[in-house]
C-alpha positions as CSV (number, residue, x, y, z in Angstrom):
1,M,22.2,-23.7,49.2
2,K,25.5,-21.5,48.8
3,V,27.4,-20.3,46.0
4,R,30.6,-18.3,45.5
5,F,32.2,-15.9,43.0
6,A,36.1,-16.1,43.4
7,P,37.8,-13.6,41.3
8,S,41.4,-12.9,41.2
9,P,42.4,-9.4,42.0
10,T,45.0,-9.1,39.3
11,G,42.8,-7.0,36.9
12,H,39.5,-5.3,36.3
13,L,36.3,-7.2,35.8
14,H,35.1,-7.8,32.3
15,V,31.8,-9.2,30.9
16,G,33.1,-12.8,30.7
17,N,33.7,-13.0,34.5
18,A,31.0,-10.6,35.3
19,R,28.6,-13.0,33.6
20,L,29.5,-15.7,36.1
21,A,29.2,-13.3,38.9
22,V,25.5,-12.6,37.6
23,A,24.8,-16.4,37.1
24,N,25.9,-17.0,40.8
25,W,24.2,-14.1,42.3
26,L,20.7,-14.8,40.5
27,F,20.8,-18.4,41.1
28,A,21.4,-17.7,44.8
29,R,18.8,-15.1,45.0
30,R,16.3,-17.1,43.1
31,H,16.6,-20.3,45.4
32,G,17.0,-18.4,48.7
33,G,20.7,-19.2,49.0
34,R,23.7,-17.2,50.0
35,F,26.3,-15.8,47.9
36,L,30.1,-15.6,48.9
37,L,32.6,-13.1,47.6
38,R,35.8,-14.7,47.8
39,M,39.0,-12.9,46.5
40,D,41.6,-15.4,45.1
41,D,44.6,-13.4,46.2
42,T,47.3,-15.7,46.7
43,D,49.3,-14.3,43.7
44,T,51.0,-11.3,45.6
45,Q,53.2,-10.5,42.6
46,R,50.3,-9.5,40.2
47,G,47.3,-8.8,42.8
48,N,46.7,-5.5,44.8
49,S,44.3,-4.2,46.9
50,A,43.3,-1.7,44.2
51,Y,42.1,-4.4,42.0
52,E,40.2,-5.7,44.9
53,E,38.6,-2.5,45.7
54,A,37.8,-2.1,41.9
55,I,36.0,-5.5,42.0
56,R,33.9,-4.5,44.8
57,R,32.9,-1.4,43.3
58,D,31.9,-3.1,39.9
59,L,29.8,-5.6,41.7
60,T,28.2,-3.0,43.7
61,W,27.4,-1.0,40.7
62,L,25.9,-4.0,39.1
63,G,23.6,-4.2,42.0
64,L,25.1,-7.7,43.3
65,D,25.5,-7.8,47.1
66,W,27.2,-10.4,49.1
67,D,26.3,-12.3,52.1
68,E,29.8,-13.2,53.1
69,Y,33.3,-12.1,52.1
70,A,36.6,-13.9,52.3
71,R,40.3,-13.5,51.2
72,Q,42.4,-16.5,50.5
73,S,45.5,-14.7,51.6
74,E,44.1,-14.8,55.2
75,R,43.9,-18.6,55.1
76,L,47.4,-19.8,54.5
77,A,47.7,-21.4,57.8
78,R,44.8,-23.6,56.8
79,Y,46.2,-24.5,53.4
80,E,49.6,-25.6,55.1
81,E,47.6,-27.9,57.3
82,V,45.8,-29.4,54.7
83,I,49.1,-29.7,52.4
84,G,50.8,-31.6,55.3
85,H,47.8,-34.1,55.4
86,L,48.1,-34.8,51.7
87,K,51.8,-35.1,52.1
88,E,51.4,-37.6,54.9
89,T,48.9,-39.6,53.1
90,G,51.1,-39.9,50.0
91,R,48.6,-37.9,47.7
92,L,51.3,-34.8,47.5
93,Y,54.7,-36.1,46.0
94,P,57.8,-33.9,45.5
95,C,59.1,-33.3,42.1
96,F,62.6,-31.7,41.1
97,E,62.4,-31.5,37.3
98,S,63.4,-28.4,35.7
99,E,61.1,-26.6,32.9
100,L,63.6,-27.8,30.5
101,E,63.3,-31.4,31.6
102,L,59.7,-31.4,31.6
103,K,59.5,-30.0,28.0
104,Y,62.0,-32.8,27.0
105,K,59.8,-35.4,28.7
106,R,56.9,-34.0,26.7
107,E,58.6,-34.1,23.4
108,Q,59.7,-37.7,23.8
109,R,56.2,-39.0,24.5
110,L,54.9,-36.9,21.5
111,R,57.6,-38.7,19.3
112,A,56.5,-41.9,20.7
113,G,53.1,-41.2,19.7
114,K,51.8,-40.8,23.3
115,P,50.0,-38.2,25.0
116,P,52.1,-35.5,26.6
117,L,51.4,-36.4,30.1
118,Y,53.5,-36.3,33.3
119,D,55.2,-39.7,33.5
120,R,55.3,-39.7,37.4
121,G,59.0,-40.2,37.1
122,M,59.7,-38.5,40.8
123,L,57.2,-41.4,42.4
124,K,60.2,-43.6,41.7
125,M,62.8,-41.6,43.7
126,T,64.3,-43.1,46.7
127,A,64.7,-41.2,49.9
128,E,68.4,-41.0,49.2
129,Q,67.9,-39.6,45.8
130,R,65.7,-36.9,47.2
131,A,68.2,-36.2,49.8
132,R,71.0,-35.9,47.4
133,A,68.7,-33.4,45.0
134,E,68.1,-31.3,48.1
135,A,71.7,-31.3,49.2
136,N,72.5,-30.0,45.8
137,G,70.2,-27.2,46.4
138,K,67.2,-28.2,44.5
139,V,63.9,-27.3,46.1
140,P,60.7,-29.5,45.2
141,Y,57.4,-28.4,44.0
142,W,54.5,-30.9,44.7
143,R,52.0,-32.6,42.4
144,F,48.8,-34.4,43.4
145,K,48.7,-38.1,42.8
146,L,45.3,-38.6,40.8
147,S,43.3,-41.6,41.5
148,G,43.0,-42.6,38.1
149,A,39.4,-42.9,38.4
150,T,36.7,-41.5,36.0
151,R,34.8,-38.6,37.8
152,R,31.3,-38.1,36.7
153,W,28.6,-35.6,37.7
154,T,25.3,-34.4,36.3
155,D,25.9,-30.5,35.3
156,L,23.1,-28.1,35.4
157,V,24.2,-26.9,32.1
158,M,26.1,-29.4,30.3
159,G,24.3,-32.4,31.4
160,D,26.0,-35.9,32.1
161,C,29.8,-34.9,32.2
162,H,32.9,-37.2,32.9
163,V,36.6,-36.8,33.2
164,K,39.0,-39.8,32.8
165,L,41.8,-38.8,35.2
166,T,44.1,-41.5,33.5
167,A,44.2,-38.8,30.7
168,V,45.2,-35.9,32.8
169,S,48.5,-35.0,34.3
170,D,49.1,-35.0,38.0
171,P,48.8,-31.5,38.8
172,V,51.1,-29.1,40.5
173,L,49.5,-27.8,43.7
174,V,52.5,-26.3,45.6
175,R,55.1,-24.3,43.9
176,A,58.7,-24.6,44.9
177,D,58.5,-21.4,46.9
178,G,55.7,-23.0,49.0
179,S,52.8,-21.1,47.7
180,I,49.5,-22.9,46.8
181,L,47.9,-22.8,43.6
182,Y,44.2,-22.1,42.8
183,T,43.2,-25.5,42.3
184,L,43.8,-26.7,45.7
185,A,43.1,-23.6,47.8
186,S,39.6,-23.5,46.0
187,V,38.7,-27.1,46.9
188,I,39.7,-26.3,50.6
189,D,37.7,-23.3,50.7
190,D,34.6,-24.7,49.1
191,L,34.6,-27.5,51.5
192,D,35.4,-25.4,54.7
193,M,33.0,-22.5,53.7
194,G,30.0,-24.9,52.9
195,I,29.8,-24.2,49.1
196,T,27.1,-26.5,47.5
197,H,26.7,-25.1,44.0
198,I,29.8,-24.2,41.9
199,L,28.7,-22.1,38.6
200,R,31.9,-21.3,36.3
201,G,32.9,-21.3,32.8
202,E,33.1,-24.5,30.7
203,D,36.9,-24.1,30.6
204,H,37.0,-25.4,34.0
205,V,35.3,-28.9,33.2
206,T,38.6,-31.0,33.2
207,N,39.8,-29.0,36.2
208,T,36.3,-30.2,38.1
209,G,37.3,-33.8,37.6
210,V,40.6,-33.0,39.2
211,Q,38.9,-31.1,42.2
212,L,36.3,-33.9,42.6
213,D,39.4,-36.3,43.2
214,L,40.9,-33.7,45.6
215,A,37.8,-33.2,47.6
216,E,37.6,-36.9,48.1
217,A,41.0,-37.1,49.1
218,L,39.9,-34.6,51.8
219,G,37.1,-36.7,52.9
220,A,34.2,-35.3,50.9
221,K,31.6,-37.6,50.0
222,E,30.3,-38.1,46.4
223,G,27.8,-35.6,45.3
224,R,29.0,-33.1,47.8
225,F,29.0,-30.2,45.1
226,T,26.6,-29.4,42.1
227,F,28.2,-28.1,39.2
228,G,26.9,-25.9,36.2
229,H,29.5,-24.9,33.5
230,L,28.5,-22.0,31.2
231,P,30.1,-21.8,27.7
232,L,32.4,-19.3,27.0
233,L,31.5,-15.9,25.6
234,L,32.4,-15.0,22.0
235,G,32.7,-11.6,20.3
236,Q,30.3,-10.6,17.5
237,D,32.3,-11.8,15.0
238,G,32.4,-15.4,16.6
239,G,36.0,-14.8,17.8
240,K,37.3,-15.4,21.4
241,L,36.1,-12.5,23.2
242,S,39.1,-12.7,25.7
243,K,41.4,-11.1,23.1
244,R,39.3,-8.0,23.0
245,L,38.2,-7.4,26.5
246,G,40.0,-4.0,27.0
247,G,36.8,-2.2,25.5
248,L,34.5,-4.5,27.7
249,A,35.9,-3.8,31.2
250,L,32.9,-2.9,33.4
251,S,34.4,0.4,34.3
252,T,34.4,1.2,30.5
253,L,30.6,0.1,30.1
254,R,29.9,2.0,33.3
255,N,31.6,5.1,32.0
256,D,30.0,4.9,28.5
257,G,26.7,5.2,30.3
258,I,25.4,1.6,30.1
259,E,22.7,1.0,32.8
260,P,23.7,-1.6,35.4
261,R,20.2,-3.3,35.3
262,A,20.5,-3.4,31.4
263,L,23.9,-5.3,31.6
264,V,22.7,-7.7,34.4
265,A,19.7,-8.5,32.4
266,Y,21.6,-9.1,29.2
267,L,24.3,-11.3,30.9
268,A,21.7,-13.1,32.6
269,R,19.8,-14.2,29.3
270,L,22.6,-14.4,27.0
271,G,23.1,-17.8,25.3
272,S,19.5,-18.9,26.9
273,S,16.1,-19.2,25.5
274,D,15.0,-16.2,27.1
275,D,14.3,-13.1,25.5
276,P,17.4,-11.0,25.8
277,Q,15.8,-7.8,24.9
278,A,13.3,-7.9,27.9
279,A,13.5,-4.8,30.0
280,S,13.0,-6.0,33.5
281,S,13.3,-4.8,37.2
282,M,15.8,-6.5,39.1
283,D,13.2,-8.6,41.1
284,E,11.8,-9.8,37.7
285,I,15.3,-10.8,36.5
286,V,15.8,-12.9,39.6
287,R,12.4,-14.5,39.5
288,G,13.0,-15.6,36.1
289,Y,16.5,-16.7,36.2
290,D,16.6,-20.4,35.3
291,I,20.2,-21.8,34.6
292,G,18.5,-24.5,32.7
293,H,17.7,-22.3,30.2
294,V,21.3,-21.9,29.1
295,S,22.4,-23.4,26.0
296,R,25.4,-25.7,25.6
297,S,26.7,-23.6,23.0
298,A,29.0,-20.7,22.9
299,A,27.0,-17.3,23.4
300,R,27.9,-14.0,21.4
301,F,28.3,-11.0,23.3
302,D,26.6,-8.4,20.8
303,V,27.2,-4.9,21.5
304,P,24.4,-3.4,19.6
305,Q,22.1,-5.8,21.5
306,L,23.1,-4.5,24.6
307,L,22.8,-1.0,23.3
308,G,19.2,-1.8,22.3
309,L,18.3,-3.2,25.8
310,N,20.1,-0.2,27.5
311,R,18.0,2.1,25.4
312,R,14.7,0.2,26.4
313,V,15.8,0.4,30.1
314,L,16.3,3.9,30.0
315,H,13.3,4.8,28.2
316,G,11.3,3.1,31.0
317,M,13.1,4.7,33.7
318,S,11.1,6.9,36.0
319,Y,12.2,10.5,37.3
320,E,13.0,9.0,40.7
321,E,15.1,6.2,39.0
322,I,16.9,8.3,36.7
323,R,17.4,11.4,39.1
324,P,21.0,10.5,40.2
325,H,22.1,10.6,36.5
326,L,20.4,14.2,36.0
327,P,22.4,17.5,36.1
328,E,21.6,19.8,38.9
329,G,18.5,21.7,38.3
330,A,17.0,19.1,35.9
331,D,13.4,18.3,36.8
332,E,11.0,15.8,35.9
333,A,9.6,17.7,33.0
334,F,13.1,17.7,31.5
335,W,13.4,13.9,31.7
336,L,9.9,13.1,30.3
337,A,10.9,15.4,27.3
338,I,14.2,13.8,26.5
339,R,13.9,10.2,27.6
340,G,12.6,8.9,24.4
341,N,16.0,10.0,22.6
342,I,18.5,8.6,25.1
343,D,20.4,5.6,24.3
344,L,23.0,6.1,27.0
345,A,23.0,8.1,30.3
346,V,26.0,10.1,29.1
347,E,23.8,11.7,26.4
348,I,21.6,13.4,29.2
349,A,24.3,16.3,29.5
350,H,24.0,17.1,25.9
351,W,20.2,17.7,26.0
352,W,20.7,19.8,29.2
353,S,22.9,21.9,27.3
354,V,20.6,22.0,24.3
355,V,17.7,23.3,27.0
356,K,19.7,25.4,29.4
357,G,23.0,26.0,28.0
358,D,24.9,27.2,24.8
359,I,24.8,25.2,21.3
360,V,26.5,25.7,18.0
361,A,23.8,25.5,15.3
362,P,24.7,25.1,11.7
363,S,24.8,27.6,9.3
364,Q,21.4,28.1,7.4
365,P,21.9,31.3,5.2
366,E,19.0,30.0,2.9
367,E,16.5,30.0,5.6
368,A,17.5,33.6,7.0
369,E,14.2,35.0,5.8
370,F,12.1,32.5,7.2
371,L,14.0,32.4,10.5
372,Q,13.4,36.2,10.9
373,E,9.8,35.8,10.4
374,A,9.9,33.0,13.1
375,A,11.5,35.4,15.5
376,R,8.8,38.2,14.6
377,L,5.9,35.8,15.3
378,L,7.3,34.2,18.4
379,P,4.4,34.0,20.8
380,E,4.8,36.2,24.0
381,G,2.8,34.0,26.4
382,P,1.7,31.9,27.9
383,W,5.1,29.8,27.4
384,D,3.7,26.4,28.3
385,G,2.8,23.1,26.4
386,T,0.8,24.9,23.9
387,V,3.2,27.5,22.7
388,W,4.8,25.2,19.8
389,K,1.4,24.6,18.3
390,R,0.5,28.2,18.6
391,W,3.7,29.4,16.9
392,T,3.9,26.8,14.1
393,D,0.4,27.4,13.4
394,M,1.0,31.1,12.8
395,L,4.2,30.2,10.7
396,K,2.1,28.3,8.4
397,G,-0.5,30.8,7.8
398,E,2.4,33.4,7.0
399,T,4.6,31.4,5.2
400,G,2.6,28.5,3.5
401,R,5.3,26.0,4.9
402,K,4.5,22.7,6.3
403,G,6.1,19.4,7.2
404,K,9.8,19.3,6.9
405,T,10.4,22.7,5.3
406,L,8.8,24.1,8.4
407,F,10.0,22.1,11.2
408,L,13.5,21.3,10.3
409,P,15.0,24.8,10.1
410,L,13.4,25.4,13.4
411,R,15.0,22.4,15.0
412,L,18.4,23.1,13.6
413,A,18.2,26.6,14.9
414,L,16.9,25.8,18.3
415,T,18.6,22.4,19.0
416,G,21.7,22.2,16.6
417,E,20.3,18.7,15.5
418,D,18.3,17.5,12.9
419,S,16.2,15.1,15.1
420,G,15.6,14.7,18.8
421,P,12.9,15.2,21.5
422,E,9.6,16.9,20.8
423,L,10.1,20.6,20.5
424,A,6.6,21.2,21.9
425,A,8.2,19.7,25.1
426,L,11.6,21.3,24.9
427,L,10.4,25.1,24.1
428,P,9.0,25.5,27.6
429,L,12.0,24.5,29.2
430,M,14.1,26.6,27.0
431,G,12.2,29.8,27.6
432,R,11.3,32.6,25.3
433,E,14.4,34.6,25.8
434,R,16.7,31.7,24.9
435,V,14.8,30.7,21.9
436,L,14.6,34.3,20.5
437,H,18.2,34.7,20.9
438,R,18.9,31.4,19.1
439,L,16.9,32.5,16.2
440,K,18.6,35.6,16.1
441,D,21.9,34.2,16.2
442,A,20.8,31.7,13.3
443,V,20.1,34.7,11.2
444,Q,23.3,36.5,11.8
445,Q,25.4,33.4,10.7
């Protein structure tokens, strides 16, 4: 088994194409196959090396490694060889119509009640007509002559599928400038590189029928590929996700503090019968992945759901796992104290400031007398996990306060927040001097 993920380095990875990368990688790892990362970089005008590097960086961040790496731009000679063969066998034929002429033809067919398919008018050109067109400065682009067969396959997600090629226009495979289009380059690569399973979006279903026809024209036997077409992702409101991908770029999610394991788990189970909220290790995600569980219906990418899973992942992370995210000097006690209150890794820095830095606490003039008493009764030591209970027990006895009226003024003065980690765990980390200083500051406001 061998699969491939073939992004075009013309932009950043988003959750839509990341889902396909995750599906291919998990499928390969689950079944002991190989994962090829192939750059569809023949579009030299829009593509650049910076995007290619960003794609590799994003996949590495997700934890998706690859067994092989290839660039289509390094295979141009091979493409030329295959193009020559298809021309010789009559499956690629030259076309000279302009965009305006093609538009006119489509409109004429629609007026006649016919589907707007290409009419294969250029197949009727004689050698003399072609020579005359080229003498007048016209340069042909090249279409693939479809067989007209009905291409069928059993899809890993969609079940029985078929495409009637009589209902599809002969596709353009080579532009007038000689550059190859993805449809042909992909088939050549998949055949040459030993790809066995192709997992991609359902928007490629018609293209699959065309590519099966192409593969046969290049000598491939029936059943050479196994396909799985995943339904497209929708936004939370049910609209097309592609219109709002700016905020769902992997780089944005990474900067926002989303854990890669949470995103992989979420994308792996999205639109399937598996629990999307299960916080699993990468090994567990791999072992549990079953593409047969993916629904044929479109799935909704729900940001709150992802945040909920991210929270679960963070809350279950050990000190060793989280240590790369922690500020210098933060120890295990700090992490164990705050992890139950973290939704995103970027929030860690805030609680580090609460424990070791400066805060701006809200004004509590009505609590000045109580906070003065709290400062007076602040224990000298030992300054450990017992200090919070000893201190608040004394405050209860002296002031008669309990519950929220006792704890909330202290929490606001010491952390600047009305909720958060247990103060019993935070006080030993803050130290007596910082606690006393904050109580006095709160009184002086």
